[in-house]
N, C-alpha and C positions, 0 to 999 in steps of 0.2 A: 504494500500500500504506500502511496506517496502522501506524505503529510505536508500540507501547505500552511505557511504562516507568514505574517508580515506585521509591520507597524503602519502608521499613517503614511509614511513616505513610500512604502511598497504596496499600498492598498490598490492603486490603479493597476499596477502590473499583475498582481495576484488575481484581480477580477478578470483581466484579459486572459490570463493563463487558465483559469477555470473554464472560461468560455471555449478556449482552444481544446482543453482536455475533454470537455463535454462533447464537442464535435468529433473527436477522435476516439470516443468511448474509453478514455483512460480513467481508471479508478483512482480516486484521491479522497482525502479527508481534509477539510479546511478548518484550521484552528486559529483564526485571526479575528480582527475586529469585524463587527457586523455592518459598520458604516465608517465613512471617513471622519476622523476626529483628530485634529492636529495635536491634541494633548495625549494621544495614545503613546505609550512607552513600549519599545520593543521587548524588554525583558518580560513584561506581563503576558506576552503571547508566545515568544520564542521558548521560554522555559517549559511551559506545559507541552508545546509541540515537540520539543526535544525528548521529553519523557515518553511521549507517544511513539516516537521513532524507536525507542528502546524496547517497546513491548513485543516486537517481533523482529527477528533478524532479517527478514525480507523487506522490512520497511525502509524507506529513505525519506529525506526531507528536502524541501525547497523553501528557503526562507528569504524574504526580501525586505530590506530596510533602505535607508538613504544611501549608505556607502557599502553595505554588506558586512562591514567590519563589526558593528555592534552585535548583530545577529550571530555572527561567527563566534565572538567572544562568549556570549551567553551559551550557545549550543555546546561549545567545547568544554564547558564546565562540567558536563555530565560524562562520567566514565562510560565508555562504549560508543560515544559519539565521536566521529572523525569528520569534522566539518571543514570544508574548504571555501574560501572566499575567492570566487573565480570571476574575472572580468574578461576572460578570453577562453577559446575552445581548448587550447593546449593545456592550460592549468586544470580545467575540468577533466580532461582525458587522463592526464597523468595522475591526478588525485584519485581517480577510480582505479586505474591500472596498477599503480604502485602502492598507494596508501589505503585502498579499499574504502574510500570516503563514502559515508552514508548520508551526509547532509551537504547540500550546495547552498551557499549564501551569495547574494548578489546585491549590488547597489543600483537602485533605480535612478539615482542622480548622476551616475557615472557611465551607464551604457544604455543604449536604446532598447526598447522592448524587442525589436527584431533580433538584435544581437543576443539578448537574454534568452530568447526562444531557441536560438541555435546552440547556445551553451547548454541549455537544459536538455536538448536532444542528445548532445554528445555525452553528457553526464548520465542520462538514463540508458544509453545504449552501449556504454563502455563497460568492460568487465575487469574484475580483479585478476591479475596475473598469477598471484600466489608465489610459490617458490621462495626465493630469498626475501621477498617483500613480506611474506607471512611471518618469517622469523623476526623481522624488524618490528612489525606492528604488534607482535605478541609481547614485546618488551615494555609496552606502556598500557 
């Protein structure tokens, strides 16, 4: 299951992403604000969404805030979350391939929605390589 979350800065992107997923019949669970409110704080939504990702090893998360950094910091506070803040396709690909990232964070103020969608596609279709990488991620 894909767990989606955001704060006010990511609200518009998440709404567009849910519309895209609905058209493609992609299953997701949304755990963000129910309307745009500039006073929404990312920890209030990213923390429970991160906990939801951890409920099943097949879950992954896509979290969007203004820079992607705040959401990334909150998500990585939870043991078992391996979040990457990706602003390009290569970072998303390598994070999945080498680090088995299970959460993607992005910044709506830094990349276009079109770019975000391309990064999401790479993140969701890339696979963990295992091998020497498994040895490394088992150390934390």
